[in-house]
N, C-alpha and C positions, 0 to 999 in steps of 0.2 A: 945722791941727794935730790937731783932734779927728777929722777925716776920716781922717787917716793912722793914728791910733790905732784907729779903727773898722775900717779895712781889715786892719790887723795882727791885730785880734781875730777878725775873720771868717776870715782865713786860718788862724790858729791853731786856731780851732774846727773848720774843715773837716779839717785834718790830724789833729786829735785824734779826730774822728768816724771817719775812714778807718782810723786805728790801732785804734780800738775794734772796728770791724767786722771787720778782719783778725784781731784777737786772738780775737774771738768765733768766727769761722769755724775758726780753728786749735783752739780749745777743743772745738768740736763734733766736729772730726775726731779729736782725741785721745780724747775721751770715747767715741766709737764704737769705737775700738780697745781701750780699757781695758775697757769693758763688753761687748765682743764682740757688738755688734748684728749679727744674722745678715745676711751679705752677700747671700744669695739673696733675702731679703725686700726689701732696698733695691733690688737689681738688678732684680727682677721688677716692682716697683712702677714704677720709672723706665722699664724696658723696655716694659711695657704701655702707658705713656703715650706713648712714642715710636711704638710700633706703631699705636696708635689714631690718632695724629696723622698718621702717614705714610699710613695708609689713606685718610684724608680728602683729603690733598693729592694722592695718586696717582690717586684716583677723579676728582678735579676737573680735574687737569692731565695725567694720564698719566705715563709714566716719563720721557720726554724733557723734558716741560714742568715737572716737579717739580724742586725743588732742596733740598739739605740745609738751607740757611738758612731756606727757607719752612717746612720740617717742624719745625725747631727753634723758629721763631716760633710756630707753631700749638701746639706742645707746651709753650711758655713755658719753655724750658730753653736752656742754653748749647749752641751748635752742636758744640763739642768733645765734649760728653757723648754725642752720637749716635755719634761715632767710637769712643767707649769701649766701646759695645755692638755696633756693626756696622762691618764692615770698609770698606764702600763703599755707594753708592746701590744697586748691583746686589744686594748682600747684603741690604740692607734690604728691597728689593722681594720677594726670595725669602722672607724671613722674614715679611713681611706676608701673602704668599700662603699660607704654611704656617699662619700665625695664623688666617686665615679658614677654611682647610680643617679644622684641628684643632677650631675652635669648632663647625663644622657637623657634624662626625663623632664628637664625643667620646663619644656614647652608642651608637655602632655597634659591633657585634661584628666580629671578623676575618672576611674573606671565606672562605666554606666551599669545600672542594674535594671533599667526599664524593660529590657528584653534579654533573653539568653544570647541571642545573636550579637547584640551590642556588647554584652559582657565579655564573651569569648573573643570578639574582634579586638576590643580595647586591650585585653590582657595579653593576647598573643603579640599585638603590635608593640606594647611596651617592653615585653621580654625580648623580642627580636631586636629592638632598638638598643637595649642595654648589652646584651650578649654579643651583638655584632661588633662591639668595641674590643679590640685585641687586649687592652689593659684589663678589662673586666674578666675576659676568658682566662687570662693568665693567673689572675688572683684566685679564681675558682678552681683552676687546675692545681695550683699549689695548695690551696685549702684542702682539697680532697686527699692529699697525701698525709695530712695530720691525723693522728689517732683520735683526737677529741675535737670534732668540728663544732661542738656546741658553744665553745668559747668564742667563736667568730660571729655569733649572733647576739644582738642586744635589742632592748626595747626601742632604741633610737632608730633602728631600721625596720623593725617588725611591722609598723603600721603601713609601710609602703606596699602598694598593690602587688609588687613582686613577691612579697613574703607573707601577706595575710590572706592568701587564697582560701584557706579553710573557713575564715570568717565570711568571705564573699559567698562561698558555696552554701554555708549554713543559712545565710540571709536569703539566698535565692531558693533554697528548699522551703523556707517559711512562706515565701511568696508563690510557691508552687511553680516556679519557672525551671527548677532542676529536680530531677527524679529523687524521690525520698526512700526508695527501696534499698539504697546503698548508703552506708555510713559516709558522712561528709568528708571524713579524713581519707577514706579510700578514694573517693572521687577527686579529692585535692591532689593525691599522689598521681593519679592519671593525668591531671592538668599539668602538674609540675613536669612530669616526664615528657609529654608530647610538646609542650611549649618551650622546653629548654634543650631537648635532645639534639635539635638541629645544629647546635653550636658546639657540641662536645663529641668526644670519641672519634669515630671515623665518618660521621655524617658529612662534614666539610661543607655545610650549607653556606658558610660565610664566604666561600670561594665562588658561589654561583653568581650569575648575572642578576641584574635587578628584576628582569622579567621572570627568571627562574625562581628567584627568592619570593616574589609575589605569588607565584603559583604554589610554591611550597607552603607559604603562610595560609593561603586559601584552603589547601588540602587539610592542613592541621586544624583550621577552624571548622571545616565541614565534619571532620572526624570527632572533634570535641562536642560539637552541637548534637550530633547523632548519639554520642555516648552519654551526654548529660541530660538531654531532654526527658521529660516524664514519659514513662513507658506506657504503651497502649495495652491495657490488660485484656481488651476484647480480642486481641490477636494471640492471647496466651503468653505474652511476654511479661515477665515479672521483674 
């Protein structure tokens, strides 16, 4: 008889505790609306937590190996909250990549177009700054293993000088600062390759000393300037 009463007491206690917890959550939600806690502040705090946790999981497991449930567990949040901020795992990957890029380039000025030399210098500098970060290199290496990499690019990151090189080249061709005898997309491929190769495959530029890296950057800039500048037709070069 006493055991039955004890069970009833425990059940009643659990139900009361659950009711109090639900009521407390409802009160917090209402108070947030009443006192108008800035949504951006709450959203950014939660979003930053998700982005940092997603970065850890993506670096450890890659895109295919990572799951939203793992990211939620790492962030110590409910899985549904991730979908409140991000549409899909692809969207989260793109945002993590942008998060890394923005963090590495927040102090950079816009790429200059006044001279070819300034354009090349600024572009190489910003790419070296981003790809010198181990996290960014790991993301790109994992990304290269995916069969369809187009899913990892989005309008949100395309305007960045790291990714809109074709538009820069086309504008410089119009200004006659870049050779026009080659298609701008072909020239963009050359820029992409030279400005990024240092941090991938077997180049190991990121293990060089600062002086060696500066010399490396200067050589890349010199090669790009010579390759991009308008050709002197008087010397028979087209």
